[in-house]
C-alpha positions as CSV (number, residue, x, y, z in Angstrom):
1,V,101.8,82.5,24.0
2,G,101.9,79.9,21.2
3,Q,102.4,77.1,23.8
4,I,99.0,77.6,25.4
5,H,96.7,76.5,22.6
6,N,93.6,76.0,24.7
7,L,93.5,79.6,26.1
8,H,90.0,81.0,25.9
9,H,90.4,84.4,27.6
10,L,93.4,86.8,27.4
11,H,93.6,90.1,29.3
12,I,96.6,92.4,28.6
13,E,96.7,95.7,30.5
14,E,99.2,98.5,31.1
15,C,102.2,96.9,29.4
16,N,103.9,100.1,28.3
17,S,107.1,98.3,27.2
18,L,105.1,96.0,24.9
19,Q,105.6,97.2,21.3
20,S,103.5,94.5,19.5
21,L,101.3,91.6,20.2
22,P,103.1,88.3,20.2
23,K,103.5,86.8,16.7
24,S,102.5,83.4,18.0
25,M,99.0,84.7,18.9
26,H,97.6,83.2,15.7
27,H,98.1,79.8,17.3
28,L,95.4,80.6,19.9
29,K,92.6,79.0,17.9
30,R,90.3,78.8,20.9
31,L,90.7,82.4,22.1
32,K,87.2,83.8,22.4
33,I,87.6,86.8,24.8
34,L,90.3,89.4,24.4
35,H,90.8,92.6,26.5
36,L,93.5,95.0,25.4
37,I,93.7,98.0,27.8
38,D,96.1,100.9,28.1
39,L,98.7,99.6,25.6
40,D,100.1,102.9,24.5
41,N,102.9,101.6,22.3
42,V,101.4,98.4,20.8
43,E,100.9,98.4,17.0
44,I,99.5,95.5,15.1
45,C,100.4,94.2,11.6
46,P,97.5,93.5,9.2
47,Q,98.5,89.8,9.0
48,D,97.9,89.6,12.8
49,V,94.3,90.5,12.4
50,S,93.2,86.9,11.8
51,V,93.4,86.3,15.6
52,F,90.6,88.8,16.1
53,R,88.2,87.2,13.6
54,R,87.4,84.3,15.9
55,L,86.6,86.3,19.0
56,K,83.2,86.5,20.6
57,V,84.2,89.4,22.9
58,L,86.6,92.2,22.1
59,C,87.4,95.1,24.4
60,I,89.9,97.7,23.3
61,S,90.5,100.7,25.5
62,N,93.2,103.3,25.3
63,C,95.2,101.5,22.6
64,D,95.6,104.4,20.2
65,K,98.2,102.9,18.0
66,L,96.8,99.4,17.9
67,F,95.1,99.3,14.5
68,P,95.4,101.1,11.3
69,L,91.8,102.1,10.7
70,Q,91.5,100.2,7.4
71,A,92.7,96.9,9.0
72,F,90.3,97.4,12.0
73,C,87.3,97.9,9.7
74,Q,88.3,94.8,7.7
75,M,88.6,92.8,10.9
76,L,85.1,93.9,12.0
77,R,83.6,93.0,8.7
78,D,85.1,89.5,8.7
79,S,84.3,88.8,12.4
80,V,81.3,86.4,12.1
81,E,81.5,85.3,15.8
82,L,81.8,88.7,17.4
83,R,79.0,89.2,19.9
84,S,80.3,92.0,22.1
85,L,82.5,94.9,21.2
86,R,83.7,97.7,23.5
87,L,85.9,100.4,22.0
88,D,87.5,103.4,23.6
89,L,89.6,104.8,20.8
90,D,90.9,108.2,20.1
91,V,90.6,108.4,16.3
92,E,91.7,111.7,14.8
C-alpha cells in the first residue's frame, strides 16, 4: 500500500483473512475516502489512527473489532476534514 502515495479512495471489503490494516497506510497522505466493510478479524492499533484524521469520507460497516472505543472517539475528535461518516458498529 505504501507504494501508491497518490491513492485517494480505498475500499476494502470481505477480507476475512486480513488481521490488521497495512502498516504502510500512514504513507497514504492523499487518501480522502475510506470504506471498510465486513472485516470481521481486523483490529487497529492506536498509532494507526493518524490515517483516519485526514479523511473526508469514512464508512465502517460490520468491522466489530476494528477500533477500541477510546481510540475511535479520539480519531473523530481530531478529524478536522471529515465531512461524511457512516457507521454500522455492534458496540456492547
